[in-house]
N, C-alpha and C positions, 0 to 999 in steps of 0.2 A: 138829856144833854142839851145845853144851851147852844143855839146856833146863831150865825150872823148872815146877813144878806149883803152882798156887794154889787155894785154896778160895774160891769165889765165892758170896756170899749177897746177895740183893736183895729189897727189900720195896717194895710199891706195886703199882699196877695192872698194869704190864707184866710182873711176875714170872711170871705164869702163861703168858705168851707167849714167855718166854725159857727154855724147858725146865725150869720149876720154880724154886723159890726158892733151892735149894742145888745147886751143881755144882762139879766140878773142871775147870780149864782148864789146858792146857799151853801155855806161851809160851816164846819164845827167852830165853836168859839176858840179864840186864840190861834186860828189858822194863819199860816204864813204864805208868802208868795210861792214858795216851793210847793206847798200843799195845793195851792190854786193851779200851778203848772201841772201837777199830777192829775187833778180832776179834769182839766182841759185835755191833757194828753190821752186820757182814757176814752174821751169822746171823739177825738180826732184820729185821722189816719196817720201813718208813720211819718210821712214827709212834713205834715203840719206840726206834729209834736216835736220832731227833730228841730224845726225852726225855732221853737220856744227856747231852746238852749242859747240862742244868739240874740234873743229879743231884749229890749230895754223895757223896764217896768216903771211906771209912775203911779204913786198912790196919792190921790188928792193933789195932783200936779207937782209932786216932789219925787225925785229919783228914789227908787226902792231896791234894796238887795233881796236875794232869795230868802233871807231869814227875817225880813220885815214882817211884823205881826199886823194882821188886818183887824179892823174894827167894823162893827155894824154900820152900814151906810157908806162905807168908803167907796170911792170911785177909782178903779184900777184901769190904767191905760197901758196897752201893750203896743209897742212900736217895733215893727220888724225891720231888720236890715234888708234893704231892697237890693243893694248892689255893693260892690267892693272893688278894690283894685288899685 
């Protein structure tokens, strides 16, 4: 199986609970943002994985939906909603 490696950056409260703000993750080829969310959720606790539902994702500095296909070397930025109201 061919795999790809992405650079993951995330900002916000859970970043410290997800092995730091910057990391590399290996995924299967043609993986999507949703598959990345699943991988992160499996490593995180409930509250952190629940927050991913409301996060904004950027791939190479462009807005990405959950069905966006990732490519080897992509940089994925996760921005968490910090407050509301």
